C-alpha positions, 0 to 999 in steps of 0.5 A: 499499500502507497505511504504517500500519494505522490509515490509511483510504484515501478516494477524493475528487479522487484517493486519500487516506490519512485518519489521526488520529495525534497531531498531527491531533488536537492540532490538531483540538482547538486549532482546534474549541477541543473536546476530542476526545472531545466531537468524536467522541460530540457531534453534528456540524454539517457545518463541524466535519466538514470540520474533522476529515476535514481535519486527518485528510487534511492530514500526506498532503497534504503527503507526497504531494500537494503540501501544497496543501489548506486548510480552505476547500478541503474543501466543494468537495473532500467533493463530490466524494465518491460520498455524504455516507454515504461520507466520514462512513463513512471517518471513523469509520473512521479514527477508531476505527482512532487511538482502537481500539473502545469498550469493551464492544464485543467483547461476551462472547464466549469467556465 
């Protein structure tokens, strides 16, 4: 059962929680040298994408999987996903949960 409504479950080697809390976002920005906004809005190469997913998995790994996950493991871990689209969709969903929907996403409903 999900403890936070911003958690996205992702199945790789096992079921894991993908979540972008303050600590994950801060560590991600420090590691990449980029603002979170530029990571979200910019084009992503595979290395940056691995980093984004790694920091989203890090808290769950420490709590539930022994804290052994390292950034160098991400290439092999992501190869266990059914398709790249699968983990890209999960990453996008978790980021959307962290920041909410973009302005204008609600359209003109109710007006």
